[in-house]
GUSE-678134 format. One record per residue (C-alpha): residue number from 1; residue in one letter; chain; x, y, z. Coordinates in nm, 4 decimals, padded with zeros to 6 digits. Layout:
REM residues N
  num  residuo  cadena        px        py        pz
  NUM        A       A         X         Y         Z
...
REM end
This chain:
REM residues 524
  num  residuo  cadena        px        py        pz
    1        X       A  -00.7855   02.5450   01.5700
    2        X       A  -01.0850   02.4141   01.8244
    3        X       A  -01.0765   02.1216   01.8910
    4        X       A  -01.3241   01.8440   01.6956
    5        X       A  -01.5910   01.7944   02.0381
    6        X       A  -01.7748   01.4272   01.9193
    7        X       A  -02.0025   01.2220   02.0293
    8        X       A  -01.8753   00.8927   01.9193
    9        X       A  -01.4753   00.8851   01.8183
   10        X       A  -01.3117   00.6683   01.5392
   11        X       A  -01.6194   00.7565   01.3319
   12        X       A  -01.5543   00.8496   00.9176
   13        X       A  -01.6696   01.2161   00.7974
   14        X       A  -01.8198   01.3304   00.4803
   15        X       A  -01.6858   01.6621   00.3940
   16        X       A  -01.8622   01.9388   00.1211
   17        X       A  -01.6463   02.3025   00.0449
   18        X       A  -01.8332   02.5915  -00.0519
   19        X       A  -01.7044   02.9291  -00.1176
   20        X       A  -01.9271   03.1622   00.1625
   21        X       A  -01.8073   03.4692   00.0386
   22        X       A  -01.5585   03.6239  -00.2341
   23        X       A  -01.2224   03.4574  -00.1113
   24        X       A  -01.3691   03.3193   00.1592
   25        X       A  -01.3775   02.9133   00.1149
   26        X       A  -01.5963   02.7196   00.3358
   27        X       A  -01.5873   02.3077   00.4908
   28        X       A  -01.8794   02.1392   00.5989
   29        X       A  -01.8411   01.8370   00.7280
   30        X       A  -02.0543   01.5789   00.9560
   31        X       A  -01.9952   01.2095   01.1018
   32        X       A  -02.3069   00.9932   01.1722
   33        X       A  -02.3867   01.1639   01.4650
   34        X       A  -02.1896   01.4833   01.4577
   35        X       A  -02.1634   01.8042   01.2324
   36        X       A  -01.9265   02.1035   01.2030
   37        X       A  -01.8853   02.4089   00.9926
   38        X       A  -01.5294   02.5760   00.9146
   39        X       A  -01.5452   02.9280   00.7704
   40        X       A  -01.3154   03.1962   00.7655
   41        X       A  -01.0355   03.0175   01.0146
   42        X       A  -01.3467   02.9586   01.2246
   43        X       A  -01.4582   02.6029   01.3069
   44        X       A  -01.8037   02.5350   01.5052
   45        X       A  -02.0338   02.2761   01.6004
   46        X       A  -02.3344   02.2663   01.4548
   47        X       A  -02.5589   02.2555   01.7960
   48        X       A  -02.9127   02.3477   01.6378
   49        X       A  -03.1463   02.1097   01.7711
   50        X       A  -03.2759   02.0883   01.4558
   51        X       A  -03.0181   01.9071   01.2997
   52        X       A  -03.0140   01.5577   01.2979
   53        X       A  -02.7440   01.4659   01.5095
   54        X       A  -02.6579   01.3657   01.8383
   55        X       A  -02.5968   01.5973   02.1710
   56        X       A  -02.5451   01.5683   02.5223
   57        X       A  -02.7767   01.7105   02.7529
   58        X       A  -02.8713   01.7517   03.1121
   59        X       A  -03.2418   01.6515   03.2393
   60        X       A  -03.4446   01.8734   03.4530
   61        X       A  -03.5509   01.5807   03.6555
   62        X       A  -03.5731   01.1622   03.6202
   63        X       A  -03.9174   01.0370   03.7690
   64        X       A  -04.0292   00.6709   03.8309
   65        X       A  -04.4045   00.4842   03.7839
   66        X       A  -04.3446   00.1375   03.8301
   67        X       A  -04.0999   00.0501   03.5782
   68        X       A  -04.1083   00.3266   03.3549
   69        X       A  -03.8604   00.6513   03.3748
   70        X       A  -03.9620   00.9764   03.2405
   71        X       A  -03.7253   01.1950   03.1540
   72        X       A  -03.8079   01.6034   03.1998
   73        X       A  -03.5710   01.8481   02.9772
   74        X       A  -03.5015   02.1892   02.9932
   75        X       A  -03.4926   02.2534   02.6012
   76        X       A  -03.6202   02.1189   02.2970
   77        X       A  -03.4539   01.8066   02.1211
   78        X       A  -03.5793   01.6582   01.8178
   79        X       A  -03.5088   01.2937   01.9189
   80        X       A  -03.7285   01.0361   01.8060
   81        X       A  -03.9280   00.6752   01.9663
   82        X       A  -03.7479   00.3740   01.9152
   83        X       A  -03.3742   00.5602   01.9045
   84        X       A  -03.1076   00.4913   02.1759
   85        X       A  -03.0325   00.7155   02.4450
   86        X       A  -02.7280   00.6897   02.6859
   87        X       A  -02.8251   00.7658   03.0237
   88        X       A  -02.5107   00.8587   03.2886
   89        X       A  -02.4028   00.9619   03.6212
   90        X       A  -02.7672   00.8921   03.8503
   91        X       A  -02.6657   00.8118   04.2105
   92        X       A  -02.9412   00.5330   04.1602
   93        X       A  -02.7462   00.2923   03.8885
   94        X       A  -03.0916   00.1510   03.7482
   95        X       A  -03.1655   00.4863   03.5795
   96        X       A  -02.8011   00.4342   03.4102
   97        X       A  -02.7108   00.2450   03.1003
   98        X       A  -02.8232   00.2263   02.6889
   99        X       A  -03.2096   00.2616   02.6505
  100        X       A  -03.4413   00.2605   02.3377
  101        X       A  -03.6832   00.5766   02.4204
  102        X       A  -04.0363   00.6525   02.3375
  103        X       A  -04.0763   01.0243   02.2971
  104        X       A  -04.3878   01.2231   02.4455
  105        X       A  -04.3173   01.5415   02.3502
  106        X       A  -03.9965   01.7616   02.2316
  107        X       A  -03.8853   01.7412   02.6057
  108        X       A  -04.0065   01.4281   02.7728
  109        X       A  -03.9219   01.0987   02.6660
  110        X       A  -03.9701   00.7640   02.8650
  111        X       A  -03.7793   00.4563   02.9539
  112        X       A  -03.7565   00.1217   03.1207
  113        X       A  -03.6038   00.0326   03.4293
  114        X       A  -03.5510  -00.2533   03.6361
  115        X       A  -03.6146  -00.2605   04.0258
  116        X       A  -03.7084   00.0031   04.2281
  117        X       A  -03.4644   00.2754   04.2248
  118        X       A  -03.5467   00.6282   04.4464
  119        X       A  -03.7596   00.8645   04.2556
  120        X       A  -03.7030   01.1188   04.1314
  121        X       A  -03.3323   01.0207   04.0681
  122        X       A  -03.0465   01.2037   04.2324
  123        X       A  -02.6429   01.3159   04.1087
  124        X       A  -02.5382   01.4723   03.8152
  125        X       A  -02.7277   01.2969   03.5186
  126        X       A  -02.6337   01.3320   03.1969
  127        X       A  -02.8565   01.1833   02.8381
  128        X       A  -02.7102   01.1397   02.4922
  129        X       A  -02.8978   01.0712   02.1961
  130        X       A  -03.0303   01.2239   01.8973
  131        X       A  -03.0945   01.0827   01.4867
  132        X       A  -02.7876   00.8944   01.2777
  133        X       A  -02.7334   01.0597   00.9868
  134        X       A  -02.6683   00.8159   00.6583
  135        X       A  -02.3216   00.8623   00.4353
  136        X       A  -02.3100   01.1498   00.1976
  137        X       A  -02.3345   01.5156   00.2187
  138        X       A  -02.4711   01.7444  -00.0834
  139        X       A  -02.4876   02.1257  -00.1598
  140        X       A  -02.7405   02.2413  -00.3886
  141        X       A  -02.8292   02.6222  -00.4640
  142        X       A  -02.7276   02.7353  -00.1162
  143        X       A  -02.8566   02.4916   00.0864
  144        X       A  -02.6623   02.1956   00.2209
  145        X       A  -02.8516   01.8449   00.2709
  146        X       A  -02.8166   01.5469   00.5131
  147        X       A  -03.0601   01.2166   00.5283
  148        X       A  -03.1293   01.0205   00.8293
  149        X       A  -03.1844   00.6213   00.8713
  150        X       A  -03.5725   00.7097   00.8225
  151        X       A  -03.4566   00.8505   00.4860
  152        X       A  -03.6089   01.1835   00.5851
  153        X       A  -03.3640   01.5061   00.3965
  154        X       A  -03.2644   01.7808   00.5988
  155        X       A  -03.2257   02.0861   00.4685
  156        X       A  -02.9709   02.3706   00.6276
  157        X       A  -03.0857   02.7521   00.5715
  158        X       A  -03.0231   02.9397   00.2645
  159        X       A  -02.6266   02.9775   00.2440
  160        X       A  -02.6188   02.8957   00.6553
  161        X       A  -02.4539   02.5484   00.7287
  162        X       A  -02.4837   02.6334   01.1124
  163        X       A  -02.8673   02.7049   01.0644
  164        X       A  -03.1283   02.4012   01.0407
  165        X       A  -03.5155   02.5158   01.0637
  166        X       A  -03.7934   02.2719   01.2447
  167        X       A  -03.9811   02.2224   00.8506
  168        X       A  -03.6923   02.2124   00.6426
  169        X       A  -03.7228   01.7860   00.5469
  170        X       A  -03.8702   01.6110   00.3462
  171        X       A  -03.9410   01.2426   00.3019
  172        X       A  -03.8149   00.9694   00.0637
  173        X       A  -04.1312   00.7773   00.0786
  174        X       A  -04.2600   00.6566  -00.2341
  175        X       A  -04.1495   00.3106  -00.1244
  176        X       A  -04.1269   00.1330   00.2123
  177        X       A  -03.7427   00.0998   00.3575
  178        X       A  -03.4512   00.3068   00.5703
  179        X       A  -03.1999   00.5445   00.4033
  180        X       A  -02.9050   00.4373   00.3041
  181        X       A  -02.7189   00.7257   00.1295
  182        X       A  -02.7508   01.0182   00.0059
  183        X       A  -02.5629   01.1384  -00.3117
  184        X       A  -02.5664   01.3812  -00.6136
  185        X       A  -02.6242   01.3493  -01.0033
  186        X       A  -02.6207   01.7011  -01.2111
  187        X       A  -02.8662   01.9091  -01.0131
  188        X       A  -03.0453   01.6283  -00.8745
  189        X       A  -03.0323   01.4734  -00.5000
  190        X       A  -03.0708   01.0981  -00.5034
  191        X       A  -03.1909   00.9268  -00.2175
  192        X       A  -03.0794   00.6017  -00.1793
  193        X       A  -03.2875   00.3536  -00.0530
  194        X       A  -03.2595  -00.0239   00.1086
  195        X       A  -03.4944  -00.1378  -00.1905
  196        X       A  -03.5194   00.1698  -00.3812
  197        X       A  -03.4105   00.5059  -00.5130
  198        X       A  -03.5556   00.8250  -00.4973
  199        X       A  -03.4788   01.1466  -00.6875
  200        X       A  -03.5632   01.5498  -00.6163
  201        X       A  -03.5126   01.8595  -00.7802
  202        X       A  -03.5004   02.2299  -00.6698
  203        X       A  -03.8734   02.3646  -00.6869
  204        X       A  -03.8146   02.6805  -00.4386
  205        X       A  -04.1098   02.5974  -00.2215
  206        X       A  -04.1517   02.9188   00.0176
  207        X       A  -04.1516   02.7179   00.3217
  208        X       A  -04.0184   02.3479   00.4061
  209        X       A  -03.7831   02.1509   00.2217
  210        X       A  -03.6963   02.3436  -00.1292
  211        X       A  -03.7363   01.9654  -00.2665
  212        X       A  -04.0034   01.7955  -00.4955
  213        X       A  -03.9394   01.4754  -00.5821
  214        X       A  -03.9372   01.3434  -00.9718
  215        X       A  -04.1704   01.0781  -00.9594
  216        X       A  -04.0189   00.9684  -01.3350
  217        X       A  -03.6881   00.8581  -01.2246
  218        X       A  -03.7614   00.6695  -00.8957
  219        X       A  -03.6442   00.3001  -00.9293
  220        X       A  -03.6378  -00.0371  -00.7667
  221        X       A  -03.2479  -00.0572  -00.7016
  222        X       A  -03.1622   00.0188  -00.3785
  223        X       A  -02.8085   00.0440  -00.2150
  224        X       A  -02.6818  -00.2563   00.0021
  225        X       A  -02.3974  -00.0105   00.2042
  226        X       A  -02.3872   00.3560   00.2316
  227        X       A  -02.0089   00.3878   00.2031
  228        X       A  -01.9555   00.2466  -00.1212
  229        X       A  -02.1237   00.5448  -00.3255
  230        X       A  -01.8311   00.7534  -00.4737
  231        X       A  -01.8342   01.0307  -00.7105
  232        X       A  -01.6268   01.0291  -01.0229
  233        X       A  -01.6404   01.1970  -01.3510
  234        X       A  -02.0015   01.3173  -01.2781
  235        X       A  -02.1554   00.9715  -01.2834
  236        X       A  -02.2214   00.7874  -00.9184
  237        X       A  -02.1320   00.4298  -00.8193
  238        X       A  -02.2694   00.2136  -00.5561
  239        X       A  -02.3019  -00.1262  -00.4752
  240        X       A  -02.6786  -00.1740  -00.5820
  241        X       A  -02.9270  -00.4419  -00.4772
  242        X       A  -03.2658  -00.5531  -00.5617
  243        X       A  -03.5209  -00.7907  -00.4194
  244        X       A  -03.4738  -01.0537  -00.6871
  245        X       A  -03.1350  -00.9714  -00.8002
  246        X       A  -02.9396  -00.9631  -00.5231
  247        X       A  -02.6404  -00.7513  -00.5156
  248        X       A  -02.4365  -00.5695  -00.7966
  249        X       A  -02.2313  -00.2078  -00.9012
  250        X       A  -02.4396  -00.0114  -01.0465
  251        X       A  -02.3489   00.4046  -01.2042
  252        X       A  -02.5787   00.6622  -01.2661
  253        X       A  -02.5265   00.9169  -01.5250
  254        X       A  -02.7839   01.2107  -01.5116
  255        X       A  -03.0828   01.0027  -01.4128
  256        X       A  -02.9811   00.6690  -01.5502
  257        X       A  -02.8329   00.3917  -01.4111
  258        X       A  -02.6433   00.1595  -01.5548
  259        X       A  -02.5150  -00.2016  -01.4599
  260        X       A  -02.0987  -00.1909  -01.5071
  261        X       A  -02.0562  -00.4869  -01.2903
  262        X       A  -01.9829  -00.8533  -01.4117
  263        X       A  -02.1215  -01.2099  -01.2879
  264        X       A  -01.7533  -01.2766  -01.1432
  265        X       A  -01.7933  -00.9327  -00.9687
  266        X       A  -02.1224  -01.0420  -00.8280
  267        X       A  -02.0061  -01.3724  -00.6710
  268        X       A  -01.7707  -01.1930  -00.5110
  269        X       A  -02.0088  -00.9046  -00.3665
  270        X       A  -02.2297  -01.1922  -00.2568
  271        X       A  -01.9391  -01.2989  -00.0210
  272        X       A  -01.9113  -01.0102   00.1655
  273        X       A  -02.0795  -00.9139   00.4510
  274        X       A  -02.0243  -00.5545   00.3590
  275        X       A  -01.9509  -00.4692   00.7717
  276        X       A  -01.6426  -00.2776   00.6218
  277        X       A  -01.6591  -00.0951   00.3161
  278        X       A  -01.4793   00.2270   00.1339
  279        X       A  -01.4817   00.3577  -00.2037
  280        X       A  -01.3398   00.6603  -00.3985
  281        X       A  -01.2932   00.7500  -00.7633
  282        X       A  -00.9572   00.8409  -00.8478
  283        X       A  -00.8355   00.9444  -01.2312
  284        X       A  -00.5084   00.8335  -01.3190
  285        X       A  -00.3103   00.8605  -01.7088
  286        X       A  -00.6447   00.9084  -01.8583
  287        X       A  -00.8160   00.6360  -01.6885
  288        X       A  -01.1399   00.6867  -01.4052
  289        X       A  -01.1266   00.4158  -01.1567
  290        X       A  -01.3933   00.3167  -00.9278
  291        X       A  -01.2639   00.1850  -00.6264
  292        X       A  -01.4122  -00.0659  -00.3824
  293        X       A  -01.2809  -00.2340  -00.0429
  294        X       A  -01.4346  -00.5108   00.1097
  295        X       A  -01.2224  -00.5559   00.4014
  296        X       A  -01.4416  -00.8305   00.5289
  297        X       A  -01.3230  -01.0550   00.2530
  298        X       A  -00.9818  -00.8579   00.2121
  299        X       A  -00.9723  -00.7946  -00.1778
  300        X       A  -00.9923  -00.4652  -00.3100
  301        X       A  -01.2216  -00.4504  -00.6659
  302        X       A  -01.1034  -00.1510  -00.9321
  303        X       A  -01.3314  -00.0518  -01.1811
  304        X       A  -01.1240   00.0886  -01.4830
  305        X       A  -01.4283   00.2954  -01.6047
  306        X       A  -01.2577   00.4106  -01.9520
  307        X       A  -01.1570   00.0426  -02.0459
  308        X       A  -01.4942  -00.1037  -01.9020
  309        X       A  -01.2906  -00.3606  -01.6841
  310        X       A  -01.2413  -00.4760  -01.3305
  311        X       A  -00.9215  -00.5781  -01.1626
  312        X       A  -00.8027  -00.6246  -00.8215
  313        X       A  -00.5569  -00.4218  -00.6289
  314        X       A  -00.3979  -00.4994  -00.3405
  315        X       A  -00.1336  -00.4081  -00.1103
  316        X       A   00.2131  -00.6243   00.0046
  317        X       A   00.2421  -00.6121   00.3985
  318        X       A   00.6113  -00.7290   00.4980
  319        X       A   00.6246  -00.9598   00.7281
  320        X       A   00.8687  -01.0956   00.9997
  321        X       A   01.2062  -01.1562   00.8241
  322        X       A   01.3334  -01.5248   00.8299
  323        X       A   01.7045  -01.6545   00.8993
  324        X       A   01.8678  -01.8379   00.5350
  325        X       A   02.1893  -01.9061   00.3566
  326        X       A   02.2960  -01.8184   00.0468
  327        X       A   02.5052  -02.0082  -00.2403
  328        X       A   02.5316  -01.9435  -00.6284
  329        X       A   02.5412  -02.1591  -00.8701
  330        X       A   02.4848  -02.0715  -01.2976
  331        X       A   02.3193  -01.7298  -01.2139
  332        X       A   02.1030  -01.9184  -00.9724
  333        X       A   02.1103  -01.8127  -00.6175
  334        X       A   01.9837  -02.1042  -00.3585
  335        X       A   01.8496  -02.0163  -00.0358
  336        X       A   01.7889  -02.2728   00.2606
  337        X       A   01.5325  -02.1086   00.4862
  338        X       A   01.3539  -02.3159   00.6912
  339        X       A   00.9615  -02.3638   00.6770
  340        X       A   01.0241  -02.0400   00.4755
  341        X       A   00.6332  -02.0226   00.3730
  342        X       A   00.7120  -01.8070   00.0254
  343        X       A   00.4572  -01.8818  -00.2930
  344        X       A   00.5891  -01.9391  -00.6389
  345        X       A   00.6541  -01.6302  -00.8190
  346        X       A   00.6305  -01.4159  -00.5003
  347        X       A   00.8311  -01.1121  -00.4086
  348        X       A   01.1216  -01.1707  -00.1314
  349        X       A   01.3774  -00.8955   00.0158
  350        X       A   01.7043  -01.0177   00.0699
  351        X       A   01.9453  -00.8058   00.3669
  352        X       A   02.2253  -00.8903   00.5055
  353        X       A   02.4791  -01.0380   00.2571
  354        X       A   02.7645  -01.0147   00.1154
  355        X       A   02.8448  -00.9755  -00.1429
  356        X       A   02.5785  -00.7277  -00.1914
  357        X       A   02.4418  -00.9183  -00.4950
  358        X       A   02.2241  -01.1266  -00.3295
  359        X       A   02.0637  -00.8338  -00.2020
  360        X       A   01.7130  -00.6041  -00.2798
  361        X       A   01.3776  -00.7103  -00.4197
  362        X       A   01.3761  -01.0789  -00.5954
  363        X       A   01.1066  -01.2816  -00.7448
  364        X       A   01.1887  -01.6472  -00.5798
  365        X       A   01.0822  -02.0139  -00.7191
  366        X       A   00.9920  -02.1890  -00.4590
  367        X       A   01.1402  -02.5580  -00.5018
  368        X       A   01.0618  -02.6779  -00.1435
  369        X       A   00.9218  -02.6384   00.1874
  370        X       A   01.2655  -02.5036   00.3497
  371        X       A   01.4392  -02.3632   00.0035
  372        X       A   01.3759  -02.0953  -00.2700
  373        X       A   01.6016  -02.0036  -00.5717
  374        X       A   01.6470  -01.6086  -00.7498
  375        X       A   01.8703  -01.5124  -01.0214
  376        X       A   02.1836  -01.3552  -00.9344
  377        X       A   02.5010  -01.2773  -01.1802
  378        X       A   02.6905  -01.6112  -01.2048
  379        X       A   03.0339  -01.4704  -01.0924
  380        X       A   02.8833  -01.3754  -00.7384
  381        X       A   03.1282  -01.5141  -00.4850
  382        X       A   02.9378  -01.8373  -00.2976
  383        X       A   02.8756  -01.8804  -00.0550
  384        X       A   02.7424  -01.6013   00.0689
  385        X       A   02.8579  -01.4342   00.4479
  386        X       A   02.6589  -01.2072   00.6829
  387        X       A   02.3595  -01.2186   00.8997
  388        X       A   02.1186  -01.2788   00.5633
  389        X       A   01.7368  -01.2523   00.6022
  390        X       A   01.4904  -01.3061   00.3613
  391        X       A   01.1357  -01.0767   00.4190
  392        X       A   00.8143  -01.2206   00.2411
  393        X       A   00.5183  -01.0651   00.2072
  394        X       A   00.1352  -01.1124   00.2929
  395        X       A  -00.0872  -00.9701   00.0268
  396        X       A  -00.3853  -00.8322   00.1092
  397        X       A  -00.6658  -00.5752   00.0399
  398        X       A  -00.5906  -00.1977  -00.0802
  399        X       A  -00.4872  -00.0408   00.2009
  400        X       A  -00.4943   00.3245   00.1078
  401        X       A  -00.9250   00.3546   00.1894
  402        X       A  -00.8870   00.7729   00.1095
  403        X       A  -00.8774   00.9717  -00.1369
  404        X       A  -00.7942   01.3179  -00.2032
  405        X       A  -00.6763   01.5647  -00.5473
  406        X       A  -00.4650   01.8323  -00.4120
  407        X       A  -00.2360   02.0793  -00.5623
  408        X       A  -00.2403   01.8800  -00.8855
  409        X       A  -00.1580   01.5362  -00.7531
  410        X       A  -00.3589   01.2208  -00.6545
  411        X       A  -00.3264   01.1609  -00.2806
  412        X       A  -00.4183   00.8481  -00.1236
  413        X       A  -00.4093   00.7802   00.2944
  414        X       A  -00.2688   00.4504   00.4639
  415        X       A  -00.5452   00.3484   00.7239
  416        X       A  -00.3333   00.2139   00.9709
  417        X       A   00.0013   00.4362   00.9348
  418        X       A  -00.1265   00.7959   00.8244
  419        X       A   00.1305   00.7511   00.5678
  420        X       A  -00.0190   01.0486   00.2828
  421        X       A   00.0842   00.8971  -00.0612
  422        X       A   00.0994   01.0317  -00.4218
  423        X       A  -00.0619   00.7613  -00.6456
  424        X       A   00.1066   00.8079  -00.9513
  425        X       A   00.1999   00.5512  -01.2920
  426        X       A   00.5693   00.6525  -01.2700
  427        X       A   00.5972   00.4733  -00.9244
  428        X       A   00.6279   00.1103  -00.8987
  429        X       A   00.7212   00.0431  -00.5433
  430        X       A   00.3843   00.0930  -00.2719
  431        X       A   00.5621   00.3352  -00.0466
  432        X       A   00.8967   00.1153  -00.0163
  433        X       A   00.6876  -00.2547  -00.0326
  434        X       A   00.6785  -00.4200  -00.3958
  435        X       A   00.3599  -00.4391  -00.6211
  436        X       A   00.2393  -00.7094  -00.7768
  437        X       A   00.1399  -00.7565  -01.0797
  438        X       A  -00.1164  -01.0716  -01.1541
  439        X       A  -00.2610  -01.1229  -01.4878
  440        X       A  -00.4741  -01.4310  -01.5918
  441        X       A  -00.6588  -01.5310  -01.8959
  442        X       A  -00.9816  -01.6802  -01.9377
  443        X       A  -00.9655  -02.0892  -01.9815
  444        X       A  -00.8475  -02.1369  -02.3399
  445        X       A  -00.9136  -02.4558  -02.5454
  446        X       A  -01.0245  -02.3821  -02.9190
  447        X       A  -01.3694  -02.4986  -02.8478
  448        X       A  -01.3185  -02.8703  -02.8318
  449        X       A  -01.1445  -03.1404  -02.5539
  450        X       A  -00.8888  -03.2426  -02.7916
  451        X       A  -00.5247  -03.2165  -02.6613
  452        X       A  -00.2810  -02.9668  -02.8057
  453        X       A   00.0465  -02.9402  -02.7222
  454        X       A   00.2553  -02.5859  -02.6834
  455        X       A   00.6083  -02.5469  -02.8486
  456        X       A   00.6658  -02.1763  -02.6958
  457        X       A   00.4906  -01.9034  -02.5221
  458        X       A   00.6245  -01.5530  -02.6262
  459        X       A   00.5021  -01.2679  -02.3926
  460        X       A   00.4096  -00.9629  -02.5950
  461        X       A   00.4780  -00.6174  -02.5116
  462        X       A   00.6916  -00.3312  -02.4469
  463        X       A   01.0430  -00.4742  -02.4134
  464        X       A   01.1249  -00.3271  -02.0239
  465        X       A   01.0191  -00.5196  -01.7215
  466        X       A   01.3477  -00.7202  -01.6302
  467        X       A   01.1701  -01.0588  -01.5634
  468        X       A   00.8553  -01.2045  -01.4683
  469        X       A   00.7184  -01.5224  -01.4243
  470        X       A   00.4779  -01.6991  -01.6562
  471        X       A   00.2322  -02.0446  -01.4982
  472        X       A  -00.0585  -02.2361  -01.6368
  473        X       A  -00.3113  -02.4489  -01.4700
  474        X       A  -00.4953  -02.7130  -01.6593
  475        X       A  -00.7568  -02.8035  -01.3939
  476        X       A  -00.9529  -02.5135  -01.4393
  477        X       A  -00.7277  -02.3113  -01.1487
  478        X       A  -00.7348  -02.6179  -00.8799
  479        X       A  -00.3577  -02.6089  -00.9229
  480        X       A  -00.0425  -02.4151  -01.1262
  481        X       A   00.2274  -02.5301  -01.2430
  482        X       A   00.5888  -02.4497  -01.1196
  483        X       A   00.6743  -02.1026  -01.2455
  484        X       A   00.9167  -02.0191  -01.4737
  485        X       A   01.0795  -01.6740  -01.5617
  486        X       A   01.0833  -01.5124  -01.8712
  487        X       A   01.2922  -01.2235  -01.9344
  488        X       A   01.0664  -00.9353  -02.1030
  489        X       A   01.3637  -00.7011  -02.1978
  490        X       A   01.4620  -00.9840  -02.4618
  491        X       A   01.3301  -00.9653  -02.7724
  492        X       A   01.2257  -01.2925  -02.7652
  493        X       A   01.0434  -01.3233  -02.4646
  494        X       A   00.9444  -01.6637  -02.4177
  495        X       A   00.9651  -02.0063  -02.2855
  496        X       A   00.9797  -02.3418  -02.4286
  497        X       A   00.8514  -02.6865  -02.4281
  498        X       A   00.5022  -02.6440  -02.2471
  499        X       A   00.3790  -02.9358  -02.2881
  500        X       A   00.0082  -03.1010  -02.3401
  501        X       A  -00.3561  -02.9535  -02.2332
  502        X       A  -00.6917  -02.9415  -02.2857
  503        X       A  -00.8351  -02.6695  -02.1324
  504        X       A  -00.5275  -02.4012  -02.0046
  505        X       A  -00.5248  -02.0835  -01.8143
  506        X       A  -00.2173  -01.9123  -01.8038
  507        X       A  -00.0719  -01.6737  -01.5448
  508        X       A   00.1885  -01.3757  -01.5313
  509        X       A   00.3370  -01.2706  -01.2192
  510        X       A   00.5539  -00.9731  -01.2106
  511        X       A   00.7174  -00.7351  -00.8892
  512        X       A   01.0231  -00.5559  -01.0174
  513        X       A   01.0688  -00.2071  -00.9341
  514        X       A   01.0013  -00.1486  -01.3286
  515        X       A   00.7802  -00.0659  -01.5368
  516        X       A   00.6174  -00.3120  -01.7449
  517        X       A   00.3455  -00.2934  -02.0393
  518        X       A   00.2018  -00.5951  -02.1879
  519        X       A  -00.0492  -00.6821  -02.4596
  520        X       A  -00.0683  -01.0402  -02.5071
  521        X       A   00.0865  -01.3896  -02.5001
  522        X       A   00.1635  -01.5622  -02.8532
  523        X       A   00.1309  -01.9190  -02.8288
  524        X       A   00.2990  -02.1771  -03.0721
REM end
């Protein structure tokens, strides 16, 4: 296969598959700068000058009058005033660099230069520039559609993604604002803009764009970031924004939009600068999820569209191992580990110990800055011998930023290692790393501020999952009690003598490589 010749490396691609002819499958894909078509095992870069992408051309000449340089091109381009063009290769270095241009016609543009370089410019000169498309590529009735940052929607020739006409475009212009993303709902195209959303449908115009606007569907809800747009179960999800209401998450079914975020989710969105976002939809075990990664604040949000609830997905990354010593008494192993830095209830993997009963994934109780404990068989020899190491984990946003359904499997791609792994409810580790389950209740106060005492707390659910940790906060999540182990496999999975409180929130932590199904907490 021919290698991709891209204008700007490292850019994400939007892709859409299609059937070119009977038994011939095609794939059209684009970045913000380039577009390609893969059909019948042939890869073609879209070089039509009317496609709103970037290109590198060789100017016929560059001349200067005063501080203004005029570039003459040998063939027309669709570049626009106000965009940035990179000039390189001129022997007179004042002509080289990144410049904001003014287009005078399809073969000429001007830009400002400093100094008094020789005119005309000499050397092997190239100019790189063009239009930038926003996230999203859609297919409708035989046409491929993309949109640029000025909210202009371009279409290909009928059944020909390599051909783009000079007049084949329409502008989303009901409300001022730049284009942010292009999506499709049923047989309507959605132009997501900064402060509004505009809809189009195919009316079969004989010339120009086949599209016409659906004026009655226009809304004053825009899109905060194009990378947040994802399609799932014929529904479009996106991070929205409005001039008076700020950010939220909406979904679009047909032409109807609905708010799905809660005030808590909106507050999280408000803390992000949305500089590095990913999103996709995935369906697992009968539940449909909209996944939204906010890398700048180290958070991945997951909306369960089936249950109508929000959760946070995360990845645990192994840290540098620390040396430790181990002893055991009464079925409790104590690790002496200087400045371990592990949180109470955290996942830690022990290795290198003899007997091997000490080794493996453990959920610890941090008893001090230099020691922690975990459960072990009471007959295990003490002290442990060997070169013993404890490996902790840092928790951050969900590192799998891309999703695809292929061959009946749900696959996700790790953004840094390139690992392609199956996401399945039958796996209880994350490609070898633990999965940290954290369930937090709301604040319970029985409708008053009187002191309440708890004799016991029982964990209700399927009797599986090994051991978990239970703790609570009595000061609105400012601090937590020390974790207490609870045996989920016991018929009475409970802890006793839980003290008194006015208002309390419980938190259950689980990291074992085991299935766990929890229903509720029963408080006496």
